[in-house]
Legacy VTK file of the C-alpha trace (Angstrom):
# vtk DataFile Version 3.0
C-alpha trace
ASCII
DATASET POLYDATA
POINTS 176 float
139.400 64.954 40.503
143.168 64.153 39.730
145.851 65.925 42.162
149.359 66.139 42.327
151.288 66.809 45.573
153.314 70.379 45.539
156.460 70.803 47.564
155.081 71.922 51.092
152.735 68.484 50.634
149.225 70.053 50.124
147.433 68.991 46.845
147.722 70.944 43.932
144.990 71.441 41.243
146.243 68.820 38.056
147.154 69.928 34.905
145.682 66.826 33.418
143.096 67.088 30.232
140.355 66.275 32.643
140.886 69.407 34.458
142.466 72.081 32.358
139.447 74.196 31.588
137.765 74.485 27.978
141.361 74.563 26.322
141.773 71.318 27.644
139.255 69.292 28.354
137.092 70.458 31.330
134.024 72.188 29.896
131.774 72.626 32.486
132.999 76.275 33.827
132.066 77.186 30.078
128.651 75.748 30.092
128.282 77.471 33.523
129.590 80.630 32.582
126.969 80.873 29.473
124.220 79.896 31.272
125.164 82.370 34.256
125.634 85.131 30.980
121.817 84.209 30.131
120.757 84.698 33.015
121.952 88.261 33.630
120.630 88.485 30.606
117.160 88.772 31.268
117.773 90.238 34.663
119.439 92.916 33.406
116.658 94.910 32.002
119.263 97.279 30.366
118.233 100.427 32.750
120.810 103.706 32.160
121.656 106.413 29.558
124.179 103.719 28.352
122.557 100.589 28.451
124.967 98.732 26.006
127.688 99.621 28.274
125.799 98.866 31.230
125.221 94.770 30.278
128.886 95.278 28.957
129.948 95.776 32.521
127.423 93.591 34.312
128.050 90.462 32.155
132.217 90.655 32.684
131.806 91.377 36.219
129.464 89.327 37.117
131.657 86.884 35.412
134.565 87.570 37.665
132.884 87.213 40.744
131.183 84.210 39.966
134.751 82.901 38.700
136.288 84.393 42.222
133.454 82.541 43.850
134.396 79.253 42.471
138.027 79.483 43.025
137.601 80.294 46.637
134.923 77.717 47.145
137.201 74.713 45.262
140.393 76.308 47.116
138.523 76.136 50.714
136.466 72.996 50.376
139.088 71.075 49.532
141.923 72.147 51.307
140.559 73.718 54.786
142.706 71.965 56.956
145.707 71.870 54.266
148.490 74.770 53.831
147.244 76.527 50.644
150.037 77.606 48.179
150.013 80.222 45.180
150.607 77.714 43.077
147.320 75.757 44.070
145.112 78.849 44.266
146.982 79.924 40.631
146.168 76.288 39.199
142.743 76.382 40.653
141.898 80.304 38.651
143.543 78.483 35.965
140.837 75.856 36.271
137.963 78.413 36.696
138.730 80.585 33.899
135.975 79.209 31.447
133.584 80.697 33.518
134.759 84.357 32.792
135.528 83.481 29.195
132.011 82.560 28.519
130.756 85.744 29.603
133.164 87.421 26.555
131.234 86.477 23.438
127.422 87.941 24.987
129.688 91.006 26.042
131.256 91.621 22.759
127.924 90.808 20.981
126.112 93.723 23.513
128.975 96.040 22.174
128.863 96.049 18.557
125.439 95.716 18.480
124.705 99.540 17.315
126.816 97.825 14.346
123.866 95.773 13.484
121.367 98.638 14.388
120.533 97.434 17.541
118.215 98.948 20.446
118.311 98.533 24.006
115.736 95.356 23.535
117.580 93.970 20.351
120.699 94.165 22.093
119.528 92.415 24.853
118.265 89.689 23.023
121.279 89.090 20.795
123.780 88.761 23.899
121.342 86.333 25.194
121.454 84.274 21.991
125.108 84.238 21.778
125.114 83.314 25.566
122.885 80.486 24.935
124.207 79.333 21.820
127.713 78.722 23.945
126.245 77.307 26.353
124.659 74.528 23.912
127.665 74.738 22.111
130.197 73.886 24.809
128.328 71.107 26.227
127.897 69.253 22.904
131.772 70.046 22.866
132.122 68.853 26.500
130.229 65.601 25.338
132.376 65.054 22.395
135.532 65.396 23.979
134.453 63.306 26.342
133.903 60.559 24.339
130.294 60.344 24.384
128.123 58.475 21.592
126.588 60.986 19.288
123.273 60.029 20.746
124.434 61.320 24.266
126.120 64.835 22.465
122.706 65.321 21.096
121.331 64.452 24.271
123.444 67.428 26.252
122.789 69.906 23.495
119.026 69.128 23.609
119.157 69.246 27.937
120.869 72.771 27.478
119.170 74.050 24.321
116.195 73.234 26.890
117.535 75.221 29.633
118.101 78.166 27.050
114.614 78.105 26.583
113.553 78.248 29.464
115.748 81.261 29.937
113.666 82.665 27.172
110.686 81.869 28.501
111.502 83.658 31.759
112.944 87.336 29.886
109.786 87.059 27.500
107.521 86.889 30.867
109.705 89.042 32.928
108.810 91.732 29.753
105.270 91.145 29.946
LINES 1 177
176 0 1 2 3 4 5 6 7 8 9 10 11 12 13 14 15 16 17 18 19 20 21 22 23 24 25 26 27 28 29 30 31 32 33 34 35 36 37 38 39 40 41 42 43 44 45 46 47 48 49 50 51 52 53 54 55 56 57 58 59 60 61 62 63 64 65 66 67 68 69 70 71 72 73 74 75 76 77 78 79 80 81 82 83 84 85 86 87 88 89 90 91 92 93 94 95 96 97 98 99 100 101 102 103 104 105 106 107 108 109 110 111 112 113 114 115 116 117 118 119 120 121 122 123 124 125 126 127 128 129 130 131 132 133 134 135 136 137 138 139 140 141 142 143 144 145 146 147 148 149 150 151 152 153 154 155 156 157 158 159 160 161 162 163 164 165 166 167 168 169 170 171 172 173 174 175
């Protein structure tokens, strides 16, 4: 991991392409966030009077909580004996932002599901498939941007598709 020095001598997160988030090159947060969103949909069960709203809020809040946990763990894991600067905190917050961003498409899918005439179960499935599409898509984009061969990009997509299918199987098993 590349770091630069901030004025007080503590390493600051790099703005280089390898760590600039999904917009610049590190897609691990987007892949992880999509997997997290899919897991949230499976575990949610969509209860309550407003199941769509419940699912949207749960997806977005879980994304924010996991983002904050990642920022905290990376900052303190790397800087436990050094001074923390606001610049380092802002930089790390930007780097981990794809975790939150990955929750947005499945949350939007849940929010617009009435346009497709979907009930609570259909909404959950739509949100799950959108999250899994993000997971597979971001893994292929990550491999491509890293210069992987087509074969390795296919492996990245296939592994993430397999992980997604395990989540689907878990959802099916939990519903029976």
